[in-house]
N, C-alpha and C positions, 0 to 999 in steps of 0.2 A: 434555539431553532429546532422545530420538530421535523419529522421526516417529510411531510407534505411541503413545508417551506423549503427544505433542502432540494426537493425535486423541482419545485417552481423556480428556484434560483438556478439550478443546473440547466433546466430547459431555457430559461431566459438568456443564459450565457450563450446558447446556441441559436438564439433568435426566435424562440417559440414560447408563447404564453399559453397557460391553461385558461380556457374560456369556461366560466361557470354558468353557462346557459346550454341547455341540451334539448333536443327534440322530446316531445312527450313520450312517455313509456321507455325512456332510454336513460341508463345510469351513466354511461360514458361512451365516447367514441374517438377513434383516431382515423384521420384521412390524410393521405398523401396524394396530391393532385399531379397530373402530368407535367404541369409547369414547375413542379418542385415545392409548391406551397404545402405546408403541413399544418394540421389543425388537431388539437386535442380539446375535447369538451368533457366536462364533468357536471352532473346534475347538481343544482344548487340546494335542493331539499335534503340531501344526504347528511348523515352525521359526519363529524370530523374523521373518525376512523374509516367510515365508508368512503368518503372522499379520498382519503389517503390510499386505500386499497385500489379503488377504481383508477385514480390518477397513475399509480405505478403500473397497473395492468395495461392501461392505454399507452403509457410510455414504453412498456415492454413491446407493444406492437411496432413502435417506431424503431426500436433497436433490433428486432428479430425478423422482420418481414424480409424474406429472401425471394419468395416466389408466390405464385398464385396457388399455393397448396390448399389442401382441404381446410375448411373453417376450423374444424376441431384441432388440427395440427397447429394452425396459427394461434388459436386460443391457448393451447398448451404451452407453446413457446413464450407467449406473452406472460402467462402465469409463472412460468419457470424463471424468466428474467426478473419479474417483480418479486418473487419469493427470495431469490438470491440477494437482491438489493435491499429489500425491506426487512427481511427476517433471516439474516445470516445465522448460522448455527450457534455462534457465540452469544447472540442476543437471546436465543431460546434458553441457553444455559443461564444467562443473567436473570431471565424471568423466574426460573426455578430457584435460583439463589436468593432472589428477592422475596420468596415466599409463596409464589403461585402454586396452588395445590391441584388445579385442574385447568382444562383448556380455556375456560371462560376467564379465569383470573390471569392466565398467561397472555391471552389476547388483550385484556385490559391493560396489563403492564406494557405490552408492546404497542399499544394504541392502534390496534387493527381489529378487524372483525373476527369472530369465531370461525366463520365460514372460510375466510382467507387463511387463517391459521391451519384449519383442517386441510385445505388445498395444499398449503406449503408442506405439511407433514407427509402427505401422499407423494408430492414431488420428491422430497428427500428420501422417502422409502424407495421410490423408483430408481433414484440415483445411487444410494448407499446401501440399501437393504433396510432391515428393521432397526439398525442402530449404527452409530458412528462414534469413533474415539476422538476426543479433542483433549489434548494435554493428558491429565490424569482422570478424565471423565469419560464415561460411556453414556451417550445420550440415546435413549430409546424413543423412536417416533411412533411405534405401534406396539401393542394395542393402546398404550397410554403414553403420554409425554412424561418422561422421567429421566433422571440422571443418577449415575452411581460413580463415586470416586473410588477406584480400586486400590488406592494407596491408603486413604483414611477410612475406607469402608462406610463413607457417608452416603446416604440415599436421599434424593430429592424427588418429589416432595417428601418431607420427613413424616 
C-alpha cells in the first residue's frame, strides 16, 4: 500500500473519499461546507507522485483549518501537515541510506515530487534549523540534503 492509498483509506474511515475530478486549471481543492459536508478533489491528469502530494496537501487543509486566516497561512499549515505525514525525517534518512545522491533521486525514492520535497526541507529548516539529530545521524536540510553518522563517520550521500 503506497502513501496515496493509505491516505485514501484513512479518509474513507472518516467518511470522506477523494474525488479525482477537478475544475479546469486546478490541481486540487478542499471544501468544508456550512452543513458539515467535506470535499477533496485531485486532478486526474497528474502523475502518481503529484496526486500523492496534492492529496496530502488538501487533507492538510482538513486537519489544520482553524480560522479564516490569510490564504498564505492556511497554505503553509496544510503543507506543514502534509510534510510531517508524508515525509517524516526518518524517511529522508531512508532515502539517503538507499543511495539517493540528490534531491531528484530522494524524491523518486519517496514517491513525491521534487517541488514538494523542497517545500518539506524548507518547513524542516523553519522548525529545526539547518539540521536535526536522529539517533546517531545528523541530517542536513540546507544547502543540500545529506546525513552524517557521528559514531561511524559515514557521510550520505557517499
